[in-house]
C-alpha positions in Angstrom: 10.0 -21.8 -23.8 6.4 -20.8 -24.3 4.3 -18.4 -22.3 2.5 -21.4 -20.9 5.8 -22.6 -19.2 6.5 -19.2 -17.6 6.3 -19.2 -13.8 3.3 -17.5 -12.2 5.4 -14.7 -10.8 7.3 -14.1 -14.0 4.0 -14.0 -15.9 2.6 -11.4 -13.5 5.8 -9.2 -14.0 5.4 -9.3 -17.8 1.7 -8.6 -17.5 2.2 -5.6 -15.2 5.2 -4.0 -17.0 3.1 -1.9 -19.5 1.0 -0.6 -16.6 4.1 0.8 -14.9 5.5 2.7 -17.9 5.6 6.5 -18.1 7.0 8.8 -20.7 10.1 9.3 -18.5 10.6 5.5 -18.1 10.0 4.8 -21.8 12.4 7.6 -22.8 15.1 6.2 -20.5 14.6 2.7 -21.8 15.0 3.7 -25.5 17.6 6.5 -25.2 20.7 4.7 -23.9 23.6 4.7 -26.4 25.9 2.7 -24.2 28.6 5.4 -24.1 29.7 4.3 -20.6 29.7 7.7 -18.9 27.4 6.3 -16.3 29.9 3.6 -15.3 32.4 6.3 -14.2 29.6 7.9 -12.1 28.5 4.8 -10.2 30.2 4.0 -6.8 29.3 0.3 -7.3 31.0 0.2 -10.7 34.0 2.2 -9.6 34.8 -0.3 -6.8 34.1 -3.3 -9.0 35.9 -2.3 -12.2 36.3 -5.9 -13.4 32.6 -6.8 -13.1 30.5 -5.3 -15.9 27.3 -6.3 -14.2 27.6 -3.2 -11.9 27.6 -0.7 -14.7 24.3 1.2 -14.8 23.9 0.6 -18.6 24.3 -3.2 -18.1 21.8 -3.2 -15.2 19.3 -1.2 -17.3 19.7 -3.6 -20.2 18.3 -6.4 -18.2 14.9 -4.7 -18.0 15.3 -3.1 -21.4 15.4 -6.6 -23.0 12.0 -7.3 -21.4 10.6 -4.0 -22.5 11.8 -4.6 -26.1 10.3 -8.1 -26.2 6.9 -7.3 -24.7 6.3 -3.6 -25.4 8.5 -2.1 -28.2 7.4 -3.2 -31.7 11.0 -3.8 -32.8 11.4 -6.6 -30.2 8.2 -8.3 -31.2 9.1 -8.3 -34.9 12.9 -8.7 -34.7 13.7 -9.9 -31.2 17.1 -11.4 -32.2 18.1 -8.1 -33.9 17.5 -5.8 -31.0 18.5 -8.2 -28.2 15.0 -8.6 -26.8 14.5 -11.1 -23.9 12.2 -12.0 -21.2 11.8 -13.5 -17.7 10.6 -17.1 -17.5 11.4 -18.5 -14.1 11.6 -17.4 -10.5 15.4 -17.6 -10.8 15.2 -14.9 -13.5 13.3 -12.7 -11.0 15.9 -13.4 -8.3 18.5 -12.2 -10.8 16.5 -9.0 -11.3 16.2 -8.6 -7.5 20.0 -8.8 -7.1 20.4 -6.0 -9.7 17.5 -3.8 -8.5 18.1 -4.0 -4.8 21.6 -5.2 -4.4 23.6 -3.3 -7.0 22.0 0.2 -6.9 21.0 2.7 -4.2 18.9 4.8 -6.7 21.2 7.7 -6.0 20.7 9.2 -9.5 24.4 10.2 -10.0 24.5 8.2 -13.2 21.4 10.2 -14.4 23.1 13.6 -14.1 26.1 12.3 -15.9 24.1 10.8 -18.8 24.3 12.9 -22.0 21.0 11.3 -23.2 19.1 12.0 -20.0 18.6 8.4 -19.1 17.3 8.2 -15.5 18.3 4.7 -14.5 17.1 5.2 -10.9 13.6 5.8 -12.1 13.8 2.6 -14.2 15.3 0.7 -11.3 12.5 1.8 -9.0 10.0 0.6 -11.5 11.7 -2.8 -11.5 11.6 -2.9 -7.7 7.9 -2.2 -7.8 7.3 -5.0 -10.2 9.2 -7.4 -8.1 7.5 -6.3 -4.9 4.1 -6.8 -6.5 4.9 -10.5 -6.8 6.6 -10.8 -3.4 10.2 -10.9 -4.6 12.2 -8.6 -2.4 14.9 -8.7 0.4 13.5 -9.7 3.8 14.3 -6.3 5.3 12.3 -4.5 2.6 9.3 -6.8 3.3 9.6 -6.2 7.1 9.9 -2.4 6.9 7.1 -2.1 4.4 4.9 -4.3 6.6 5.5 -2.1 9.6 4.7 1.1 7.6 1.5 -0.5 6.2 0.2 -1.9 9.5 1.7 0.2 12.3 2.0 3.5 10.5 5.8 4.0 10.6 8.7 2.2 9.1 10.3 1.2 12.4 7.2 -0.3 14.0 7.1 2.3 16.8 3.9 2.0 18.8 1.9 5.1 19.4 2.2 4.7 23.2 6.0 4.6 22.9 6.1 7.6 20.6 4.0 9.7 23.0 5.9 8.4 26.0 9.2 9.5 24.4 7.9 13.0 23.7 6.7 13.2 27.3 10.0 12.3 29.0 11.8 14.6 26.6 9.4 17.3 27.6 10.1 16.7 31.2 13.8 17.3 30.6 13.1 20.4 28.5 10.9 21.9 31.1 13.6 21.3 33.7 16.3 22.7 31.5 14.4 26.0 30.7 12.4 26.3 33.9 9.0 26.7 32.2 6.2 24.4 30.9 6.4 26.5 27.7 9.4 24.5 26.6 7.5 21.2 26.5 6.8 19.5 23.2 3.2 20.2 22.2 1.3 17.2 20.9 -1.9 17.6 18.8 -2.1 21.3 19.5 -4.6 22.8 16.9 -4.2 25.8 14.7 -0.4 26.1 14.9 1.8 27.7 12.3 4.0 24.6 12.0 3.3 20.9 12.3 6.6 19.1 12.8 7.1 15.5 11.5 10.1 13.3 11.9 11.9 10.1 11.0 11.0 7.2 13.3 14.7 6.6 13.8 14.7 9.7 16.0 12.2 8.1 18.4 13.9 4.7 18.5 17.6 5.5 18.3 18.3 9.3 18.4 15.8 11.2 20.5 18.3 14.0 21.0 17.4 15.3 17.6 13.8 15.8 18.7 15.0 17.6 21.8 17.3 19.8 19.8 14.5 20.7 17.4 12.2 21.5 20.3 14.9 23.8 21.8 15.1 25.7 18.5 11.3 26.0 18.2 11.1 27.3 21.8 13.9 29.8 21.4 12.3 31.1 18.2 8.9 31.5 19.9 7.3 29.3 17.2 3.7 28.2 17.3 4.2 24.5 16.6 3.1 21.0 17.4 3.8 17.3 16.7 1.0 15.1 15.7 0.1 11.8 17.5 -0.9 10.2 14.2 0.8 10.7 10.8 4.0 11.8 12.3 6.3 9.6 10.2 7.3 11.7 7.1 9.6 9.0 5.8 8.1 6.7 3.1 9.4 3.3 2.2 7.3 3.4 -1.0 10.1 5.4 -2.5 12.6 2.6 -1.9 10.4 -0.4 -2.6 8.8 1.0 -5.8 5.3 0.5 -4.3 3.3 3.5 -5.3 0.3 2.3 -3.3 2.3 2.3 -0.1 3.8 5.7 -1.1 0.4 7.2 -1.5 -1.0 5.9 1.8 2.0 6.9 3.8 2.1 10.4 2.4 -1.6 10.8 2.7 -1.4 10.1 6.5 1.0 13.0 6.9 -1.2 15.3 4.9 -4.2 14.3 6.8 -2.5 15.0 10.1 -1.7 18.6 9.1 -5.3 19.1 7.9 -6.8 17.6 11.1 -4.7 19.9 13.3 -5.4 22.9 11.1 -1.6 23.5 10.6 -0.5 26.1 8.1 2.9 24.6 7.3 4.4 21.1 7.3 8.0 21.1 8.6 10.0 18.0 8.1 13.1 17.0 10.1 16.4 16.3 8.4 15.7 13.3 6.2 16.5 13.2 2.5 14.1 10.5 1.4 11.4 11.7 3.7 11.7 15.3 2.3 11.6 14.0 -1.3 8.8 11.5 -0.8 6.6 13.8 1.2 7.1 17.1 -0.6 8.1 16.1 -4.2 6.6 12.6 -4.9 3.9 12.1 -2.3 1.2 14.4 -3.9 1.4 12.4 -7.1 1.3 9.0 -5.3 -1.6 10.1 -3.1 -3.4 11.9 -6.0 -3.8 15.1 -3.9 -3.4 18.8 -4.3 -1.6 20.1 -1.2 -3.0 23.4 0.0 -0.4 24.0 2.8 3.3 24.9 2.6 5.9 22.1 3.0 9.6 22.7 3.9 12.7 21.1 5.3 13.6 22.0 8.9 16.9 23.2 7.3 15.0 26.0 5.6 13.1 26.7 8.8 16.2 27.1 10.9 17.9 29.2 8.4 14.9 31.5 8.3 14.9 31.9 12.1 18.5 33.0 11.9 17.9 35.5 9.1 14.8 36.9 10.9 16.7 37.2 14.2 14.3 34.8 15.9 17.2 32.8 17.3 20.7 33.8 18.3 23.7 31.6 18.0 27.3 31.5 19.3 29.4 29.8 16.6 32.3 29.4 19.0 30.4 26.5 20.6 31.1 24.6 17.4 34.8 25.0 17.0 36.0 21.8 15.4 36.5 21.1 11.7 33.6 20.2 9.4 32.6 19.0 6.0 29.2 18.6 4.5 27.7 15.6 2.8 24.8 16.2 0.3 22.0 13.7 0.7 21.2 12.3 -2.8 17.5 12.8 -2.3 17.8 16.3 -0.8 20.4 17.5 -3.3 20.2 15.7 -6.7 16.5 15.0 -6.6 15.2 18.1 -4.8 17.8 20.9 -5.3 18.6 21.5 -1.6 22.2 22.6 -2.1 23.0 26.0 -0.7 20.6 26.4 2.3 22.4 23.7 4.4 25.8 25.2 3.7 24.6 28.7 4.6 23.2 27.4 7.9 26.3 25.4 8.6 28.6 28.4 8.1 26.4 30.5 10.3 26.7 28.2 13.3 30.3 26.9 13.3 33.5 28.8 14.1 35.8 25.9 13.1 37.2 25.2 9.6 34.8 24.1 6.9 36.2 22.1 4.0 34.1 21.0 1.0 34.5 17.4 0.0 35.0 16.9 -3.7 33.0 16.4 -5.7 30.0 18.0 -4.0 26.5 19.2 -4.5 24.9 17.4 -7.5 28.1 15.4 -8.1 28.5 14.1 -4.5 28.7 10.4 -4.0 26.0 8.5 -2.1 26.5 7.6 1.5 26.0 4.0 0.2 23.1 3.6 2.6 20.5 5.1 0.3 17.6 3.3 -1.5 16.7 1.3 1.6 20.2 -0.4 1.6 20.5 -0.2 5.4 17.5 -2.6 5.7 19.1 -5.2 3.3 21.6 -7.1 5.5 22.4 -9.6 2.8 24.0 -6.9 0.7 26.0 -5.3 3.5 29.4 -6.6 2.4 28.8 -5.3 -1.2 27.6 -2.0 0.2 30.6 -1.5 2.4 33.0 -2.4 -0.4 31.4 0.3 -2.6 31.7 2.7 0.3 35.5 3.0 -0.4 34.7 5.8 -2.8 32.9 7.8 -0.1 35.5 6.9 2.5 38.3 8.3 0.4 36.2 11.5 -0.2 35.7 12.0 3.5 39.3 11.3 4.5 40.6 13.8 2.0 38.9 16.6 3.8 40.7 16.1 7.1 37.6 17.2 8.9 36.6 15.8 12.3 32.9 16.0 11.6 30.8 15.2 8.6 27.5 17.1 8.7 24.5 15.8 6.8 20.8 16.6 6.7 19.6 13.0 6.4 19.1 10.3 9.1 19.6 7.6 6.5 23.0 9.2 5.7 23.8 9.3 9.4 23.6 5.5 9.5 25.3 5.0 6.2 28.2 7.3 7.0 28.6 6.0 10.5 28.8 2.5 9.1 31.5 3.2 6.6 33.5 5.4 9.0 33.7 2.5 11.4 34.5 0.0 8.6 37.3 2.1 7.1 38.5 3.3 10.6 38.2 7.0 9.8 38.9 9.6 12.6 35.6 11.3 12.1 32.1 11.6 13.5 28.7 12.3 12.0 26.3 15.0 13.1 23.3 16.9 11.7 22.5 20.6 11.4 19.8 20.5 14.1 22.4 19.3 16.6 24.9 22.1 15.7 22.2 24.8 15.7 21.0 23.6 19.1 24.5 23.5 20.4 25.2 27.1 19.3 21.9 28.5 20.6 22.0 31.5 22.9 19.0 31.4 25.2 18.4 33.5 28.3 19.3 31.4 31.4 16.3 30.2 33.4 15.7 31.6 36.9 17.4 29.6 39.7 15.1 26.7 40.9 13.7 26.9 44.4 13.9 23.6 46.3 16.4 20.8 46.4 19.7 22.0 44.9 20.8 18.7 43.5 18.3 16.3 41.8 18.9 12.6 42.2 21.0 10.9 39.5 18.7 9.6 36.8 20.0 6.0 37.1 20.4 5.9 40.8 19.1 2.6 42.4 19.4 0.6 39.2 21.7 -2.4 38.6 23.0 -2.7 35.1 25.0 -5.6 33.6 27.3 -4.5 30.7 28.1 -7.4 28.3 30.8 -6.9 25.7 33.9 -8.8 24.7 36.0 -5.6 24.2 37.4 -4.2 27.5 37.6 -0.6 26.2 33.9 -0.7 25.4 33.0 -2.1 28.8 34.9 0.6 30.5 33.3 3.3 28.4 29.8 2.1 28.9 30.1 1.4 32.6 31.7 4.8 33.2 28.9 6.6 31.4 26.2 4.7 33.3 27.9 4.9 36.7 28.3 8.7 36.3 24.5 8.8 36.3 24.2 6.8 39.5 23.9 3.2 38.1 25.4 0.2 39.9 27.3 -1.5 37.1 28.7 -5.0 36.7 30.5 -6.3 33.6 30.8 -9.5 31.7 33.3 -10.2 28.9 31.6 -13.2 27.3 28.2 -14.7 26.8 28.8 -17.5 29.2 29.9 -15.1 31.9 26.8 -13.0 31.4 24.5 -16.0 31.8 26.3 -17.1 34.9 26.0 -13.7 36.5 22.3 -13.5 35.6 21.6 -16.8 37.3 23.3 -15.6 40.5 22.3 -11.9 40.7 19.4 -9.7 39.9 19.7 -6.9 37.3 17.3 -4.2 36.1 18.9 -3.9 32.7 21.5 -5.8 30.5 23.3 -4.0 27.7 24.3 -6.7 25.3 26.7 -6.9 22.4 25.8 -9.2 19.5 29.1 -10.2 17.9 31.2 -12.0 20.5 33.5 -15.0 20.3 32.0 -18.2 21.6 28.3 -17.7 22.6 27.1 -14.7 20.7 24.6 -12.1 21.8 21.7 -13.8 20.0 22.1 -17.0 22.1 22.6 -15.0 25.3 19.5 -12.9 24.6 17.3 -16.0 24.0 18.7 -17.6 27.2 17.8 -14.5 29.2 14.2 -14.5 27.9 13.7 -18.3 28.4 15.3 -18.5 31.9 12.5 -17.7 34.6 15.2 -16.2 36.8 16.1 -13.5 34.2 13.0 -13.4 31.9 11.9 -10.1 33.4 15.2 -8.3 32.9 15.2 -5.5 30.4 17.7 -5.8 27.5 19.3 -3.1 25.3 21.2 -4.4 22.3 24.4 -2.3 21.6 26.1 -3.4 18.4 28.3 -2.0 15.6 26.9 -4.5 13.1 23.3 -3.7 12.2 23.2 -6.6 9.7 23.2 -9.0 12.7 19.9 -7.6 14.1 18.2 -10.6 12.6 20.0 -12.8 15.2 17.9 -11.0 17.8 14.7 -10.0 16.2 14.0 -13.3 14.3 13.9 -15.3 17.5 10.6 -16.6 18.9 10.9 -14.6 22.1 9.8 -11.0 23.1 12.0 -8.4 21.4 14.6 -6.4 23.4 13.5 -3.2 25.1 16.1 -1.1 23.3 18.7 -0.9 20.5 21.7 1.3 20.0 24.3 1.3 17.2 28.0 1.7 17.9 29.7 4.0 18.3 27.2 5.2 20.9 27.4 8.5 22.7 27.2 8.7 26.5 24.2 10.9 26.2 22.3 8.5 24.0 23.2 5.6 26.2 21.9 7.3 29.4 18.8 8.6 27.7 18.0 5.1 26.3 18.7 3.3 29.6 16.6 5.8 31.5 13.7 5.4 29.1 13.8 1.6 29.2 14.0 1.5 33.0 11.2 4.1 33.6 9.0 2.2 31.1 9.6 -1.1 32.8 9.0 0.4 36.3 5.6 1.8 35.2 4.5 -1.5 33.7 5.4 -3.3 36.9 
């Protein structure tokens, strides 16, 4: 084939390759001696021993051939001798996409085990960036990147929803502590700490925001959360799009400067910490004049300075700790999380092996949780991590990364491990010792938060229906159940409900069809819907339909607290809008 027959996208990839090369990337492309040590380090390769295409060296060779043919002089002079190659068709790019996105989480474990210092993750990110520049990427990556470009955060949370979430969390905190000082401050100028979060916390796990607020309040911290630039995660790290990375990081830096904050504190998120503190200044081309730190370091400092007191006996189970790849291998955050964990738990602590720099990926890194087409491959590779977790015998695996929370939860369910996932902020807040508030004057017993609301619980598993209805009924809701999609639609045609909790994967008529039927039937179109599913890869069955999206989403297993908080938020929002 001649260059004239190369597809337009392939030609653009070849043209842009030299522009993406750095000394680190070039060094990694020329240094590999194919010793095979990286193969034993990769969780994909370990779970697919008969398939050489999962070996990091093999995957790197695919881009190395292109580098040799178009950049390295040896490939231009003696292409047959050095195994030079190229990309010619869009199918060639699809093969690269399968390697770069579907067979690697960019965890960098192969890098630390390479005697030649080859950093395949950096090379792989470059390949992702080249592919993204010509529109070749998984649908999930495109959707998340679009949200972060256009809406300002990777989960498409609107500003109004973000503010509203902080306000109703503040209402609960004020009631809990008996003082307005416990409320979450928004856009307060000249504070010591500006606190930024992962949008997952707003959308799926607001308890982590409340727990952080409890700790800031107990420590007497001067702090605030910004109304703009609050998402410190950065999908540019995963997609290889440096332009996106620079814009997103720049928004966070601008928020701190606008508010006059002296320190940027980031909630527990590995890739957010790495992209904002370690990579973002380079992508954005900025010199950062304020301090940046993980909230893990913040909480540990509060303990050491005596600004907060804890009672470890409140955390009396058994625990192990999972090192986030980006926090640990890429940013050196090893000991601080362990020091904090040991300070706030009274139960047994068992290290998983290997740990720290050698720990295995949660298998959800590198944006893998957004790529539903690779979910079976990802969960198969998770066998390595599942064995690691099971060997500890712990009841809780603690991690300082929201992405790892989702990845670990997924594999724990898939491999049926008797274990739950939690974060340090939850354990610290649970162990907090705070002076009790003065007795409230007035009505002794506030109304149950869900009193007066009718909720239809739809799930094909009886145990799940019982669990969900019990949690909702305990908070005053009038609950009705349906064990199938057809039964749910029949009930909705006969009765009025304020909210439907809907499972996606059900025999017969699945949740996607039921959801669309609810939206299209005038009798039920105004009913709020909260999706509750243990299969996040099926979200497309809901969100790709040409109807208004659901009002809420929760992943299984769901805690009773998260269920009630989400239901309350949905119902109060709908009530205000009406």
